[in-house]
Structures are given as C-alpha cells and as structure tokens.
Residue, then its C-alpha position, 0 to 999 in steps of 0.5 A: m448518488s446516481t443510479q449508474a453508481r449504485s448499480l456498481t459491484w464492488q469489483d468495478e469500484v474497486r477497478r475505478v478507485a485504482r484508475r483514479v489512484r493512478m491518475r491523481v498520482l500521475e497529476h502529483t508527479l507532473n506538479n512536483n516533476g518526480g514521483y513513484m509512478s511504477q509503485a501506483c501501477s502496481s499496487a492500485e487495485t490491491l490497496a484498493a481490494l484491501y480498502l473496499k473488500i478485504m479490511n474490516l476498518g471502521p470509519s475515519e477517525a483523523p481530519m480530513v485535511p491533515p494536521p501539521f507535524p505536531g513533534v517528536p513523541g516525549p513526555g513534554n509532547t502529549n498532542y502526538f498522534t500516528g496517522a492510524a486513525y485514518n483507518g478508523p479506531r482501535a476495536p478487539h474486533l477490527d482489524r489493523f493495517y500496516l504500509s511496510p515500503a513506506h515509499y509507496a506512501l504517496v499511493l497510500y494517501a491517494t488511495l485513502i483520498e479515493v476511499g473519502r477517508m481523506a480530503p485531496e487538499g491534504l496531497a498539497q502538504f507532501n514533502q512540506d516542511g511541518s507536514t506529517v504528509e511525508m514522502i518517506g510515510a513515517e507513524h504519524s502521516p495519514g494511514m500509517e501506525v509505526t514507521t516502517g522504513s528501513l525496507g523489511q522492518g514493518l512485518s516485524q513490527a506487526i507481528g508484535v501488534a499481532v502477538a500483544r492481539r492474540m494475547r488479548g483475544e483479540t479477533g481482529r486481523t492484521w494486514v501487512y503490505m509489503s513489496d518484493g524486494e523486502f524478500q531480499e532481507g534477511q528480517t523477512w524471514e526470521a519474521m516468517q519463522f516466527l509467523s509460522f512457529y507460534k501459528l499467527d494465523r491472523v496476520g495476512i501479508y499482500v505482496d506487491v511482485n512486480g519485478q523491480q526495485c531502485d537499480g533496475a530489475m530484480e532479476s538483474v540485482m537479486p532474484i527472490e524466486p521461486l517465492k511461493a516455494r521459499l515462503e511455503a518451506f517457511g510454513a507459510r500458506v500461499f497464493q499466486v493471484d493476478g495483482h490486477d484483478p479484484e476477485a482474485l486478490a479479494a478470494p484468499a482472504a475469505l478462507e477461514p485461517d487454518g494455523r498458518p500465516l497467510v501470503v498472497l502474492a500479486y503479481t503485478d505489472p510496473c506499467r499497468g494503466l501508463d503505458l508510456l511509462r515502459r520507456n523508462a524501463p528497466k529504471l521504473h522506481y522513480l519518474r523524474f522528467k529528463s526533458p519537456e517534450e517527455r513531460q508533454l506526453y505525460e500530460g497528455e496521457l493525465r489529460k487522457m484519463q481525465a477525460e475517461e473519468g470525467v474529471 
C-alpha cells in the first residue's frame, strides 16, 4: 500500500469508492447500451459508507468470481446458495444486509468490487443466461440474501430475520437499503408499524431519496413528502441527511438504539458525478443511448473519470 493510500481517512475512502462505483457502472452501461446509471449516481456514497464504515461485517466467504446459478432450491438440489456470503459469515454479533430495490443490483455489484469482495471479472457475467449476476438481483446474486422484487417487500423480509435474531439473543444489527419509491407501497407502512410496535431498534434503514421513479419525477407521479414527519408518526427515529456526505450518513448509525427503528433519509442527486445525465430529465430511471452522438458524449465522460482516477 502506498503512503498516500495509508493516509486516506475513512471519509476519503468512501468518496473514492463512490467515484469508482459510478465510473464502473458507466463503463458497464456503455458496454451494454444501457444501465441503471442514475441509481449509481444517487446511491454510491451510501452503499460505500455502509460497507466501509457503518456495517459490522466479516470478510467475504464467497468466490471472487461468482459461480453459475445452481438451479432452484429443493430436496434434490443441495448445492443451492445465496449471495449473502459476499457479506461475510452469519454470526450472532455480525450485521446482515438487505438490498430492497433489486434493480440497484448493478450498483451493489460495483460496490462489492470496489470494496474487495468480488472480482471485476464477475461483472462480465451480468444478465447472462445461467449466471447469478442478474440484472434484477435475486437471492443467489452477489450481496443478496433474499429476493426482494417486487418493490416494497425487502423491508418485511428483513424484519422477519430481525425478529428471529432477537429471539435468539443475537446482538448484530439488520440493515435495509431502500428506495424512496417504496414509500408509495402500503406494505412498507405496515412494516413500519410492525417495527415500531415491537420496538425493533436493531433494524436500521437507509433510504435513497432521489425523487425519481420509472415514469419520471416522483412529484409528478405520487408524492411521498413530508416523509420524515410521516415516519415519525409511525414511531420511527428519523434523520434527514445529505446522501453524498459520508460523515452525515454514518453519524445516525453510531447512536445508541433507543427502542425506535432507525431510518436515515439520504437525500441525493440522481445525476451526481455525471452532469451529462441531466439532459435526460425527467426520465432518469434507465439510461439507453439513442444515437451514436449521445454515446460518444458519455464515452468522453468515462475517459475523463478514468483519467481522474488514474485508470
């Protein structure tokens, strides 16, 4: 490790990983003429902070290059596995992680690569037949423990795990990463009621509040604000933070649990680090190039990012 690398603070490291996540997702998007680019722009710091600072995980126990899909689980298939091994071993004192918006899987894979839990070669399997590196992450995909699509189901599944962990006396926390669009779903609010009533304060939720969904800006489809006040009315302990500020993201997780479920609303910019993307507003959900000229513009942005990172 170089002297410069040794001098990096954890905040510097979060920012560095976030930049490289965006760069890797843009490279993938160019190679495949499409990708969930705005999700990378908005969530990169939060996912980097979760893996580098907030979550207490053990080292990855999974192969650096993801193995092929072993077939559906059942009595005749004992080789089935989940992608949780990329988040380390299951142990009473260690945390567990659940990515609820499964279409963020590409960003999760890029994060796993940049924090040293998956090989870059693994991304070459993305969305290929027989691969576990799926476009919409499933329970066998790297970093995933359960299948969380359709949207709004991940929190409920994580709560079930958290209840079981409390019954066993486990001290590890359960972290859930959500998108703001999931607060348009009734199931999410039922889950919040359950969390509060049973005082599951070892569940922590990070929400990417980027204001975007498939059909455009959330304000034009189904507004969810004032989200903080609504969640507090459901008994949650809520913090609104800048979703691109590593310290602001990590601070709420360092507080002692107080009986209330923790929710961190990370307000983010869906074009952070890639201003060119703003041309596509309000349709930012999925980036697909419409012309050779547009593609060349993004190729230029990638070369600029690579030069800045010394790649």
